[in-house]
N, C-alpha and C positions, 0 to 999 in steps of 0.2 A: 845521583845523590839519593833519589827514591829507593833504588835497589839496596843501598847501603843502609838506609833507615829500616827497611823491611827485614834485611838480613840480620841487622842488630835486634829487632823485635823478635824475630824468630829464635835467636839465640837466648833470649830471656824467658822463653816458654819453657816451663818445667817438664822434664821427662817423667816416665812411670815412677821411677825411683824416688825423684823429687816430690811428686805429688803424694806418694805413700808417706814419706817421711813428714810432709807438711800436714797431711790429715792425721798422722799419729801424734804430731805435736799439738795439733789443734784439739784433738780429743782429750790428751793428757792435761793440757792446759785448762780445758773446760771442767773436767772432772776435778782437778786440784782446786780450781776456784770455787766450784760448787761444794766441795768437802770443807774447805777452811772458811767459807762464808765471804768469799771475794777476796781479791787481791788488793788490799788497801795498804797504806803506809806502814802499819804495824807488821803485816805479814812480809812486806818487802824488807824491812829492817831486819826481822828475824831471819829471813833467808840470807841477807848480807852477812849478819853476825855468824850464821852457821858455817858459811862458806869461808869466811876470814878465820874462824876457829879451826876449821879443817886444814886450811893452808898453813896457819902458823903451827898447828900441831905436827904437820909434815916437816916443816922447817926445824922445829924443836928436835924431832926425832932424828932428822939428819945430822943436825949439829951435835947432838948427844950420842951419836952412833948407836942408836936404839931403833932404827927402821925395822918395821915388821908389817908385812902386808895384812896379816890377820887382825892385828890392832886396828889398821886403817879401815879395813871392812867393818869391824865393829862400830868404828866412829860413824861410818855411812849408815849403818843399820840404826844406830842411836838417833842420828838426825832424822831418818825416816820415821822412826817411832814417835819422835817429838812432834812432827807434823801430823802424824795419825792422832795423836793426843789432842792436838789443837782442833782437828776435824771432830773428834768425839765431843770436845767441848762446845764446839759450834752446834753440833746435834742437840746437846743439852740445852743451849741457848734457844733453839727453835722449838724444842719440846716444851720447856718450861715457860718460856716467854720472857725470862729474866734479863738476857742479854749481857750477862757479865762473865760467864765462865770462859768464853774464848779469849776475851781480853786479859783476863787473869793469867791463863795458860801462857798466852803469847808473852806477857810482861815477865812471868816467872822464868820462862825459858831464855829470854833476851838477857836478863840479869846473870843467868848461868853461863850463857854463852860469852858474855863480856867478861866475866871472871876467868872462864877458861882461857880466853885469848890473852889476859894478863898473865895468867900463869905460864902459857907457852912462850910469851915474850920473855919471861924471866927465865924459863928453862932453855931458851935459845942462847942465853948469855948476854941479852940486852936488858937486863933488869935495871941498869943504871937510868934507862930512860923512863921508867915507871916512877911516878911520885911516891915518896917514901910512904905516906899515909895509906896508899892503896896496897904496897907491898906488906906493911905491917898488918893491915886488916885481913889481907888474904891468909898471911901466916898464922894469925890468931884464929881464924876459922878453921884452918886446916888442922892446927894443933888441937883445937877443941874437939874436933870430930874424929880424930885418929883413934883407932881401936886397939 
């Protein structure tokens, strides 16, 4: 039994590749957390909304036969830019001592991501599950801002 336990524990020991990936993940997590002012509930929800928006965008593209990898890449780049702006706003908060820019940016992007999720659900053909007042409100906003 002792040898089985020791063999099991040795199996759990990470190899060099695992160690490198763990180190890389740790450093990326540290720098992300440092840049955006910590991983709190607001950042977690913004990240969740960003992932759900991207996934619903992929579903809408497939269902509408409009899949394009370059559009998907632009979506990822926009998400990265969104977190970069949140990091910039955190820097403004640290510099000015006001402590409001980061939260304002997160809230603005969260509302935008939620609206985009609703648009993607509608574009997927599942608009009947969206309450009418939300669909009408988004349509009014889209019509008002069309060029």
